[in-house]
C-alpha positions as CSV (number, residue, x, y, z in Angstrom):
1,X,-1.4,-27.3,21.5
2,X,1.3,-25.4,19.6
3,X,1.8,-21.8,20.6
4,X,0.4,-19.4,17.9
5,X,2.3,-17.0,15.7
6,X,1.7,-13.5,17.0
7,X,0.9,-10.7,14.6
8,X,1.1,-7.1,15.8
9,X,-1.1,-4.8,13.6
10,X,-4.6,-5.3,12.1
11,X,-4.2,-3.3,8.9
12,X,-4.1,-4.8,5.4
13,X,-0.7,-6.4,5.9
14,X,-1.4,-7.8,9.3
15,X,-4.7,-9.3,8.3
16,X,-3.1,-10.7,5.1
17,X,-0.4,-12.3,7.1
18,X,-2.8,-13.8,9.6
19,X,-4.9,-15.3,6.7
20,X,-1.9,-16.6,4.8
21,X,-0.4,-18.2,7.9
22,X,-3.7,-19.8,9.0
23,X,-4.3,-21.2,5.5
24,X,-0.8,-22.7,5.7
25,X,-1.8,-24.5,8.9
26,X,-0.4,-22.2,11.6
27,X,-2.4,-20.9,14.5
28,X,-2.4,-17.1,14.8
29,X,-3.2,-14.4,17.3
30,X,-3.5,-11.0,15.8
31,X,-3.5,-7.8,18.0
32,X,-5.0,-4.5,16.8
33,X,-4.4,-1.3,18.9
34,X,-7.7,0.3,18.0
35,X,-11.0,-0.7,19.7
36,X,-12.3,-1.9,16.4
37,X,-10.9,-3.1,13.1
38,X,-11.1,-0.3,10.5
39,X,-9.1,1.1,7.6
40,X,-8.5,4.8,7.1
41,X,-8.1,6.3,3.6
42,X,-10.0,6.0,0.4
43,X,-8.8,4.6,-3.0
44,X,-6.1,2.0,-3.6
45,X,-4.7,0.6,-6.8
46,X,-4.3,-3.1,-7.4
47,X,-1.5,-4.1,-9.8
48,X,-1.7,-7.5,-11.6
49,X,1.0,-8.8,-9.2
50,X,-1.3,-8.6,-6.2
51,X,-4.1,-10.6,-7.8
52,X,-1.9,-13.7,-7.5
53,X,-2.0,-13.0,-3.8
54,X,-5.7,-12.7,-3.8
55,X,-5.9,-16.1,-5.4
56,X,-3.6,-17.6,-2.8
57,X,-5.6,-16.0,0.0
58,X,-8.9,-17.2,-1.4
59,X,-10.5,-13.7,-1.6
60,X,-10.4,-13.1,-5.4
61,X,-14.1,-13.3,-5.9
62,X,-14.8,-10.8,-3.1
63,X,-12.2,-8.4,-4.4
64,X,-13.7,-8.5,-7.9
65,X,-17.2,-7.7,-6.6
66,X,-16.1,-4.3,-5.3
67,X,-13.3,-3.3,-7.6
68,X,-13.3,-1.2,-10.8
69,X,-11.2,-2.1,-13.8
70,X,-10.0,1.1,-15.4
71,X,-9.4,1.2,-19.1
72,X,-6.1,3.2,-18.9
73,X,-3.5,4.9,-16.7
74,X,-3.2,8.4,-18.1
75,X,-0.8,11.2,-17.2
76,X,-1.7,14.8,-18.2
77,X,-0.1,18.2,-17.6
78,X,-1.8,20.0,-14.8
79,X,-0.8,23.4,-16.3
80,X,-1.4,23.0,-20.0
81,X,-3.6,19.9,-20.2
82,X,-1.8,17.9,-22.8
83,X,-1.6,14.1,-22.5
84,X,2.0,13.1,-21.5
85,X,1.6,9.3,-21.6
86,X,-1.0,6.6,-21.5
87,X,-0.9,2.9,-20.6
88,X,-3.9,1.0,-22.0
89,X,-5.0,-1.6,-19.5
90,X,-7.1,-3.9,-21.8
91,X,-4.0,-6.1,-22.5
92,X,-3.0,-6.6,-18.8
93,X,-4.7,-10.0,-18.4
94,X,-3.2,-11.4,-21.6
95,X,0.3,-10.1,-20.7
96,X,0.4,-10.5,-16.9
97,X,-2.4,-13.1,-16.3
98,X,-4.4,-10.6,-14.2
99,X,-6.1,-7.2,-14.5
100,X,-5.2,-3.8,-13.1
101,X,-8.0,-2.6,-10.8
102,X,-8.8,0.1,-8.2
103,X,-10.9,-0.3,-5.0
104,X,-11.7,1.3,-1.7
105,X,-9.1,0.6,1.0
106,X,-12.0,-0.1,3.4
107,X,-13.4,-2.7,1.0
108,X,-10.1,-4.5,0.7
109,X,-9.6,-4.4,4.5
110,X,-13.2,-5.6,5.2
111,X,-12.7,-8.5,2.8
112,X,-9.5,-9.6,4.6
113,X,-11.2,-9.1,8.0
114,X,-14.2,-11.3,7.0
115,X,-11.9,-14.0,5.6
116,X,-9.9,-14.0,8.8
117,X,-13.1,-14.2,10.9
118,X,-14.2,-17.2,8.9
119,X,-10.8,-18.9,8.9
120,X,-10.2,-21.5,11.6
121,X,-7.1,-20.9,13.6
122,X,-7.1,-17.1,13.8
123,X,-7.9,-15.2,17.0
124,X,-8.4,-11.5,16.6
125,X,-8.0,-9.1,19.5
126,X,-8.7,-5.3,19.7
127,X,-7.5,-2.6,22.1
128,X,-4.1,-4.3,22.3
129,X,-1.2,-2.0,21.7
130,X,2.2,-3.7,21.4
131,X,4.9,-2.1,23.5
132,X,7.9,-4.5,23.0
133,X,9.0,-8.1,23.1
134,X,11.5,-10.5,24.5
135,X,12.5,-13.8,22.9
136,X,14.3,-17.0,23.8
137,X,15.2,-20.3,22.1
138,X,11.6,-21.5,22.1
139,X,9.4,-18.5,21.5
140,X,8.6,-14.8,21.8
141,X,6.7,-12.9,24.5
142,X,4.9,-9.8,23.3
143,X,4.3,-7.0,25.9
144,X,1.3,-4.6,25.7
145,X,0.9,-1.1,27.0
146,X,-1.6,-2.3,29.6
147,X,1.1,-4.6,31.2
148,X,-0.3,-7.9,29.8
149,X,1.7,-10.3,27.7
150,X,1.1,-12.9,25.0
151,X,3.4,-15.9,24.2
152,X,4.0,-17.3,20.7
153,X,6.4,-19.2,18.5
154,X,7.2,-16.1,16.4
155,X,6.2,-12.4,16.1
156,X,5.3,-10.6,12.9
157,X,5.6,-6.8,13.2
158,X,2.9,-5.5,10.9
159,X,2.4,-2.3,13.0
160,X,3.0,0.2,10.2
161,X,5.1,3.2,9.4
162,X,5.7,4.1,13.1
163,X,6.3,0.5,14.1
164,X,7.4,-0.1,17.7
165,X,8.5,-3.6,16.8
166,X,10.8,-2.2,14.1
167,X,12.4,0.1,16.7
168,X,13.3,-2.9,18.9
169,X,14.5,-4.9,15.9
170,X,16.4,-2.2,14.0
171,X,16.5,0.9,16.2
172,X,16.7,3.3,13.3
173,X,14.3,6.1,14.6
174,X,11.6,7.9,12.8
175,X,10.8,7.4,9.1
176,X,12.1,9.9,6.4
177,X,9.8,12.8,5.8
178,X,9.5,13.3,2.1
179,X,8.4,16.9,2.1
180,X,5.1,15.9,0.3
181,X,1.6,16.1,1.8
182,X,-1.4,14.2,0.4
183,X,-5.0,15.4,0.7
184,X,-7.7,12.8,0.0
185,X,-11.4,12.9,-0.5
186,X,-14.2,11.0,-2.3
187,X,-17.0,12.4,-4.4
188,X,-20.4,10.7,-5.3
189,X,-20.1,10.2,-9.0
190,X,-23.1,12.3,-9.8
191,X,-21.2,15.3,-8.4
192,X,-18.2,14.8,-10.7
193,X,-18.2,17.0,-13.9
194,X,-19.6,14.9,-16.7
195,X,-16.5,15.2,-18.9
196,X,-14.4,13.8,-16.1
197,X,-16.5,10.7,-15.2
198,X,-14.0,8.4,-16.8
199,X,-13.3,4.8,-16.0
200,X,-9.6,5.4,-15.8
201,X,-6.8,6.5,-13.5
202,X,-5.9,10.1,-14.4
203,X,-2.9,11.9,-12.9
204,X,-2.5,15.6,-13.5
205,X,1.2,16.3,-13.1
206,X,2.6,19.8,-12.2
207,X,5.5,21.6,-10.6
208,X,5.7,20.2,-7.1
209,X,2.1,19.1,-7.2
210,X,-0.2,16.5,-8.7
211,X,-3.8,15.4,-8.6
212,X,-4.9,11.8,-9.2
213,X,-8.5,10.6,-9.6
214,X,-10.3,7.3,-10.4
215,X,-13.6,5.6,-9.7
216,X,-14.4,3.4,-6.7
217,X,-17.1,1.0,-5.6
218,X,-18.4,-0.2,-8.9
219,X,-18.2,3.4,-10.2
220,X,-20.4,4.9,-7.5
221,X,-17.6,7.2,-6.1
222,X,-14.6,9.2,-7.5
223,X,-11.4,9.0,-5.4
224,X,-9.3,12.2,-5.3
225,X,-5.8,12.6,-4.0
226,X,-4.0,15.9,-4.2
227,X,-0.3,16.1,-3.4
228,X,1.9,19.1,-2.9
229,X,5.3,19.8,-1.4
230,X,5.5,21.0,2.3
231,X,7.8,20.7,5.2
232,X,4.9,20.1,7.6
233,X,5.2,16.9,9.7
234,X,2.5,15.2,11.7
235,X,2.1,11.5,12.5
236,X,-1.1,9.8,11.5
237,X,-3.3,9.1,8.5
238,X,-6.4,11.1,9.2
239,X,-5.7,14.8,9.9
240,X,-8.1,17.6,8.8
241,X,-6.9,19.4,5.7
242,X,-6.6,23.2,5.2
243,X,-8.6,23.9,2.0
244,X,-7.1,27.4,1.6
245,X,-3.6,25.9,1.7
246,X,-4.5,23.4,-0.9
247,X,-5.8,26.1,-3.3
248,X,-2.6,28.1,-2.9
249,X,-0.6,25.2,-4.1
250,X,-2.9,24.5,-7.0
251,X,-3.3,28.0,-8.2
252,X,-2.8,28.3,-12.0
253,X,-3.8,24.7,-12.7
254,X,-6.1,23.6,-15.5
255,X,-9.9,24.2,-15.2
256,X,-10.4,20.4,-15.1
257,X,-8.2,20.2,-12.0
258,X,-9.9,23.1,-10.3
259,X,-13.3,21.7,-11.2
260,X,-12.5,18.6,-9.2
261,X,-10.9,20.3,-6.3
262,X,-13.7,22.9,-5.8
263,X,-16.3,20.2,-5.3
264,X,-14.6,19.0,-2.1
265,X,-15.5,20.8,1.2
266,X,-13.7,18.6,3.6
267,X,-10.3,17.0,3.1
268,X,-8.2,14.6,5.2
269,X,-4.4,14.6,4.8
270,X,-1.4,12.6,5.7
271,X,2.4,13.4,5.5
272,X,4.2,11.2,3.0
273,X,7.1,9.3,4.6
274,X,9.3,6.4,3.6
275,X,12.7,4.9,4.5
276,X,15.9,3.9,2.7
277,X,15.8,0.2,1.7
278,X,17.6,-1.8,4.4
279,X,18.3,-5.3,5.5
280,X,17.9,-6.4,9.1
281,X,14.1,-6.8,9.4
282,X,14.6,-10.1,11.1
283,X,16.0,-10.9,14.5
284,X,15.6,-14.6,15.5
285,X,11.9,-15.3,15.8
286,X,10.8,-11.8,15.0
287,X,10.4,-10.2,11.6
288,X,8.7,-7.2,10.0
289,X,6.1,-6.9,7.2
290,X,4.7,-4.2,5.0
291,X,5.2,-0.6,6.0
292,X,7.0,-1.7,9.2
293,X,9.7,-3.4,7.0
294,X,9.8,-1.2,3.8
295,X,7.7,1.9,3.9
296,X,7.4,3.5,0.5
297,X,6.0,6.6,-1.1
298,X,2.7,6.0,-3.0
299,X,3.9,7.0,-6.5
300,X,3.9,3.4,-7.7
301,X,0.7,2.6,-5.8
302,X,2.3,-0.6,-4.4
303,X,2.3,-0.3,-0.6
304,X,-0.6,-2.6,0.1
305,X,0.4,-4.9,-2.8
306,X,3.9,-5.4,-1.4
307,X,2.5,-6.1,2.1
308,X,0.3,-8.9,0.7
309,X,3.2,-10.3,-1.3
310,X,5.1,-10.3,2.0
311,X,2.3,-12.1,3.8
312,X,2.1,-15.0,1.3
313,X,5.9,-15.3,0.9
314,X,6.2,-15.4,4.7
315,X,3.7,-18.2,5.0
316,X,5.4,-20.1,2.3
317,X,8.8,-20.0,4.0
318,X,7.3,-21.0,7.3
319,X,5.6,-23.9,5.6
320,X,8.8,-25.0,3.8
321,X,11.3,-24.6,6.7
322,X,10.9,-26.4,10.0
323,X,13.2,-23.9,11.8
324,X,11.4,-20.6,12.4
325,X,14.5,-18.3,12.5
326,X,15.7,-19.9,9.3
327,X,12.2,-19.4,7.7
328,X,12.1,-15.8,8.7
329,X,15.6,-15.1,7.4
330,X,14.7,-16.7,4.1
331,X,11.6,-14.6,3.9
332,X,13.5,-11.4,4.3
333,X,16.1,-12.4,1.8
334,X,13.4,-13.2,-0.8
335,X,11.6,-9.9,-0.3
336,X,14.3,-7.2,0.5
337,X,15.5,-6.5,-3.0
338,X,12.0,-6.5,-4.6
339,X,10.5,-4.2,-2.0
340,X,13.7,-2.1,-2.0
341,X,13.4,-1.6,-5.8
342,X,9.8,-0.3,-5.3
343,X,11.0,2.0,-2.5
344,X,13.6,3.5,-4.8
345,X,11.5,3.7,-7.9
346,X,8.6,5.3,-6.1
347,X,10.9,8.2,-5.3
348,X,12.0,8.4,-8.9
349,X,8.4,8.5,-10.1
350,X,7.6,11.3,-7.5
351,X,10.3,13.3,-9.2
352,X,8.8,12.7,-12.6
353,X,5.3,13.7,-11.4
354,X,6.4,16.9,-9.8
355,X,9.0,18.1,-12.3
356,X,9.1,21.7,-13.4
357,X,10.7,23.7,-16.3
358,X,13.2,21.8,-18.5
359,X,12.9,18.7,-16.3
360,X,9.2,18.6,-17.1
361,X,9.8,19.0,-20.8
362,X,12.3,16.2,-20.7
363,X,9.8,14.0,-18.8
364,X,7.1,14.7,-21.4
365,X,9.5,14.0,-24.3
366,X,10.8,10.7,-22.8
367,X,7.4,9.3,-21.7
368,X,5.6,10.7,-24.7
369,X,7.9,8.9,-27.1
370,X,6.8,5.4,-26.0
371,X,4.2,3.4,-27.8
372,X,1.5,1.8,-25.7
373,X,3.1,-1.6,-25.7
374,X,6.5,-0.2,-24.6
375,X,4.7,1.8,-21.8
376,X,3.1,-1.4,-20.6
377,X,6.3,-3.4,-20.8
378,X,8.1,-0.8,-18.8
379,X,6.2,-2.2,-15.8
380,X,7.0,-5.9,-16.4
381,X,9.5,-6.0,-13.5
382,X,6.7,-5.1,-11.1
383,X,3.5,-6.7,-12.6
384,X,4.8,-10.1,-13.5
385,X,3.9,-12.9,-11.1
386,X,6.2,-12.8,-8.1
387,X,8.1,-16.1,-7.7
388,X,9.8,-17.6,-4.6
389,X,10.3,-21.1,-3.2
390,X,6.8,-22.4,-2.3
391,X,4.9,-20.0,-4.6
392,X,2.0,-21.7,-6.4
């Protein structure tokens, strides 16, 4: 029997990689460090580009069952309330072949997990924390913290922002701390003020702050993410937030913003980090995927989308090339500039969202001067169907 491909990490990217590889005919062993598979966080946005990946992974119907299709992406001023720009979403299918949607991260993760459990050729293992690897001409040996090992033909490091596999492949230390902190929470829809129960993604932009909200789970919940500038640093995705600190940053914002914030009693937060775009994800039979390869700020809402594009592209290259190191190198070359562009542009969008004074006036003028079609077309580079050798 052929040795499996090893995947370190059981998040959205790792499960997506396992599913894509198995559907391409490769046996897979996936290792998750936690005692059970689960996804932290709340809402996630799904651009038209990722729906092509859902089709390839065979999970489109399950995604559609949970997701909400908002009618617009709207940016408003968090201080004065005026609308800055709007991208209507009713034309997305006609333009890009797929919709724009929002869903709960846990729902997307559960869909991927169920698909992996039902897919022949995938072995899923929990409580397995990757510590390092060695490789030779015929395969890779993955070492775990408990002293055990696993042998495979290749290793995919999908172990996230603080990836241990990345440190052995690239050795570039900790990620870059952005100086931004994100607080998240969800509200039952009946607790949301009636005038804010909209089926759209709304972003309230202010100086060094923003609030974004949109519906989840068929409209049963409202997702809230409040972001502000801070030098605090703490690893992890699920820390308890300080409500008083949040209110200090959002003092002076619109009544609509405060009406949302005041309904939340318990917040969870994470520190926003990314890295400079870099080549070098691949070393022989080992490569990186998702946040381990190209962590990005959330301002383009593309982190999970890029990870699933990685997963499908990787499987395509391994199917096309008989030589594993060649396939992994081809995968990196096909993905590095696209992912790098998203990393760079996410930083730019963060500057737009958090602008103050004259910069904010210029932002409002530039974005407000676009008609809806121009606004939608400004995202064509991101939302059009990604193409690479082997893509279907």
